[in-house]
C-alpha positions in Angstrom: 159.8 101.9 135.1 162.6 101.0 132.5 164.5 104.1 131.2 163.2 103.6 127.5 159.6 103.7 128.8 160.3 106.5 131.0 161.9 108.5 128.2 158.7 107.9 126.0 156.5 109.1 128.9 158.4 112.5 129.3 159.1 113.0 125.6 155.1 112.5 125.1 154.4 114.8 128.1 156.7 117.6 126.7 155.4 117.0 123.1 151.9 117.6 124.3 152.7 120.6 126.3 154.6 122.2 123.3 151.9 121.3 121.0 149.3 123.1 123.1 151.5 126.2 123.5 152.1 126.0 119.8 148.6 125.5 118.6 147.0 128.2 120.5 149.8 130.9 119.5 148.7 134.3 120.7 145.8 132.8 122.6 148.3 131.7 125.1 149.1 135.2 125.8 145.6 136.4 126.0 145.0 133.5 128.3 147.5 134.9 130.8 145.6 138.2 131.2 144.2 136.6 134.6 147.7 136.6 136.1 149.1 139.8 134.4 148.9 141.5 137.9 151.0 138.9 139.4 154.7 140.1 139.7 157.5 137.6 138.9 161.4 137.9 138.9 163.8 135.7 137.4 166.5 135.1 139.7 169.6 132.7 140.2 170.5 131.4 143.6 174.3 131.7 144.5 174.6 133.6 141.1 174.7 130.2 139.5 173.1 130.2 136.1 171.9 126.7 136.5 170.0 127.6 139.8 167.4 129.6 137.9 164.1 130.2 139.6 161.2 132.5 139.4 160.2 134.3 142.5 156.4 135.1 142.4 154.5 137.7 144.4 154.6 141.0 145.9 158.0 141.3 147.9 157.3 145.0 149.2 158.9 144.9 152.7 155.9 147.1 153.9 153.6 144.2 152.9 155.6 141.4 154.8 153.8 140.2 157.9 155.6 140.7 161.2 156.4 136.8 161.3 157.6 136.8 157.7 156.2 135.6 154.4 155.2 132.0 153.9 157.1 130.4 151.0 156.0 127.8 148.7 158.8 126.1 146.6 157.3 124.6 143.5 159.0 121.9 141.4 156.9 121.4 138.2 156.0 118.0 136.8 156.6 117.1 133.2 159.7 118.6 131.9 160.2 121.0 134.8 160.5 123.9 132.6 159.8 127.6 132.8 156.8 127.1 130.7 154.9 126.3 133.9 155.2 130.0 135.2 151.4 131.0 134.0 150.1 127.8 135.8 152.2 128.5 139.0 151.2 132.2 138.9 147.4 130.8 139.0 148.6 128.8 142.1 150.0 131.8 143.8 146.7 133.8 142.9 144.0 131.3 143.4 145.5 128.5 145.6 147.4 130.2 148.4 146.6 132.1 151.6 147.6 135.7 151.8 151.2 136.6 152.7 152.8 134.0 150.6 155.8 134.1 148.1 156.3 131.3 145.5 159.6 130.1 144.2 159.3 128.2 141.0 162.4 126.1 140.3 163.4 125.6 136.7 164.8 121.9 135.9 168.4 121.7 134.7 169.0 120.0 131.4 172.5 118.6 132.1 172.6 116.6 128.8 170.6 116.2 125.8 169.1 112.7 126.4 168.6 113.1 130.2 165.7 110.8 131.5 165.4 112.2 134.9 163.9 115.5 135.0 164.9 116.3 138.7 168.0 114.4 139.6 168.8 113.6 143.3 171.6 112.2 145.4 170.3 108.8 144.7 169.5 109.0 141.1 172.1 111.1 139.4 172.7 112.0 135.8 175.8 112.3 133.8 177.6 115.8 134.2 175.1 116.7 137.0 176.8 119.6 139.1 174.5 119.6 142.1 171.3 117.5 143.2 167.8 118.8 143.4 168.0 118.7 147.2 170.9 121.1 147.2 168.9 123.3 144.6 166.0 123.5 146.9 168.0 124.6 149.8 170.0 127.1 147.9 166.8 128.7 146.6 165.2 128.8 150.0 168.3 130.3 151.3 168.4 133.0 148.6 164.7 134.1 149.2 165.5 134.5 152.9 168.6 136.5 152.2 166.3 138.8 150.1 163.3 138.8 152.2 161.8 138.1 155.4 160.5 134.6 155.4 158.9 132.6 158.4 161.0 129.6 158.5 158.0 127.6 160.0 156.0 128.2 156.7 158.3 126.9 154.1 156.7 124.0 152.0 157.2 122.4 148.6 154.7 121.6 145.9 155.5 118.8 143.5 153.6 116.6 141.1 154.5 113.8 138.8 158.2 113.8 137.7 159.2 116.0 140.6 157.7 114.2 143.4 160.7 111.7 144.0 163.0 114.8 144.5 160.5 116.3 147.0 160.4 113.2 149.1 164.3 113.0 149.0 164.4 116.9 150.1 162.1 116.3 152.9 164.1 113.4 154.2 167.5 115.2 154.4 168.9 115.3 157.8 168.9 118.9 157.9 166.4 120.8 155.8 164.5 124.1 155.5 161.5 122.3 154.4 158.8 122.2 156.9 156.1 120.3 154.7 155.6 118.7 151.5 152.5 118.6 149.1 153.1 115.7 146.7 150.6 114.7 143.9 150.3 112.2 141.4 153.7 110.8 141.8 155.7 107.7 142.4 157.4 106.4 145.7 160.6 104.4 145.7 162.1 104.0 149.1 165.2 102.4 148.1 166.0 105.6 146.2 165.4 107.8 149.2 167.3 108.7 152.4 166.6 107.2 155.7 163.0 107.0 156.2 163.5 107.4 160.1 164.1 111.0 159.3 160.5 111.4 158.4 159.6 111.4 162.2 157.3 114.4 162.9 157.7 115.8 159.3 154.5 116.9 157.3 153.5 115.1 154.1 150.2 115.8 152.2 149.8 113.2 149.4 147.2 113.8 146.6 146.6 110.8 144.2 144.0 109.3 142.1 143.1 105.6 142.1 142.5 105.7 138.3 146.2 106.9 137.7 147.7 104.8 135.0 151.0 106.6 134.7 152.1 106.8 138.5 150.5 103.7 140.1 148.2 104.5 143.1 149.8 101.7 145.1 152.8 103.8 145.2 151.0 106.6 146.9 149.5 104.0 149.3 153.1 102.8 150.0 154.4 106.3 150.7 151.4 106.8 153.2 152.1 103.5 155.0 156.0 103.9 155.1 155.8 107.5 156.4 153.2 106.8 159.1 155.3 103.8 160.2 158.0 106.3 160.3 155.9 108.6 162.5 155.5 111.3 160.1 152.3 113.2 160.0 150.4 112.4 156.8 147.3 113.5 155.1 146.2 111.2 152.3 143.7 112.6 149.7 142.1 110.5 146.9 140.4 112.2 143.9 138.8 110.7 140.7 139.8 111.0 137.1 143.3 109.5 136.6 146.6 111.3 136.3 146.8 114.9 136.2 145.4 118.1 137.9 141.6 117.3 138.0 138.5 119.1 139.3 138.9 122.2 141.5 142.7 122.4 141.0 143.4 125.6 143.1 140.9 124.7 145.7 142.5 121.2 146.2 146.0 122.9 146.4 144.6 125.3 149.0 143.2 122.6 151.1 146.5 120.9 151.2 148.5 124.2 152.0 145.8 125.0 154.8 146.4 121.3 156.2 150.2 122.0 156.3 149.9 125.2 157.9 147.5 123.9 160.5 149.8 121.1 161.4 152.8 123.5 161.6 150.9 125.8 164.1 150.3 122.7 166.5 152.4 122.8 169.5 154.0 119.8 171.0 152.2 118.4 174.0 154.2 118.2 177.1 155.6 114.8 177.9 153.4 114.1 180.9 153.8 111.2 183.2 151.3 108.4 182.2 148.8 107.0 184.8 149.7 103.7 186.4 147.3 101.7 184.4 148.0 103.2 181.0 150.4 100.3 180.2 147.3 97.9 180.3 145.4 100.2 178.0 144.3 99.1 174.5 145.9 100.6 171.4 143.0 102.8 170.8 143.3 104.4 174.3 146.4 106.5 173.2 146.4 108.6 170.0 149.7 108.8 167.8 150.9 112.1 166.6 151.8 110.3 163.4 148.4 109.1 162.6 147.2 109.7 159.1 143.9 111.2 158.0 142.4 110.5 154.6 139.8 112.2 152.5 138.2 111.2 149.2 137.6 114.2 147.0 134.2 114.1 145.0 133.9 113.6 141.2 134.4 117.1 139.6 131.4 118.7 138.2 131.4 120.4 134.8 132.2 124.0 136.0 135.2 122.6 138.0 136.5 120.7 135.0 136.2 123.7 132.6 138.4 125.7 135.3 141.3 123.1 135.1 141.1 122.4 131.4 143.8 124.9 130.7 146.2 122.7 132.7 145.5 119.2 131.2 148.4 119.6 128.6 150.5 118.4 131.6 148.7 115.5 132.8 150.4 112.9 130.7 153.9 113.7 132.2 155.4 110.7 134.1 158.1 110.3 136.7 161.4 109.3 135.1 163.4 107.8 138.0 
């Protein structure tokens, strides 16, 4: 996608979001009544004003499980701003298991005409002080310093403009990220770290074949490249095009449940193979990197109604 077209996509997505918020006025406040009981604090990792994030959830130490809280790090799509806080609160309330905290990062606007919402090591912008990969690691460490977190239950959730940064973060040589839920985004391997690092790592890819903003073929390419690199991948199709569609929170919960289930699987001991195993066919042995795929059903009217409030974000595109 050329930079001019990318800028138009992001500007249009941002304008639609602001238009929706402005047009509803006080109704927006009323629409947040359903998450009024969800606590959220504005924090800054490393006391850096640019590393702003919201920590969502009840952080009472008495509530923490013995093994520690699960942590979902959310990188919103679109313009990545703090305006997504009500939506992310709903993800916390309706889309996650108990005993979770959510850290919603706020994208940094390093310059007025910045095209890339979430700059990475491979796709930098002028005046950038740190990469999104470093931002994610800083926030995870900051939450761990404040609260008891289970290091095996640290995942990212990203969509549209933030997907490429989530792929890059997951492919760092050393990372605290244990799994990635990436929805309706693009995949550009030439702008990513060595894909060999994906071995054994978890990726849940959620994409619509009808997407006209972030091509479906890129999601398929992500699946194929990651499986080839021996990553563990779940590939979900949904109908309706770009954006959060259907049972939004139910779909997110399904992805998190899958990441959790894969995180809990123990590695099998490397047992010596039978003498005749060398002559067995390719289907005789299962690979840990095998992918699973599920096609989500067409959403019904009631599910569509539940996700209508989030549609303002569906036109946002990746800007890399």
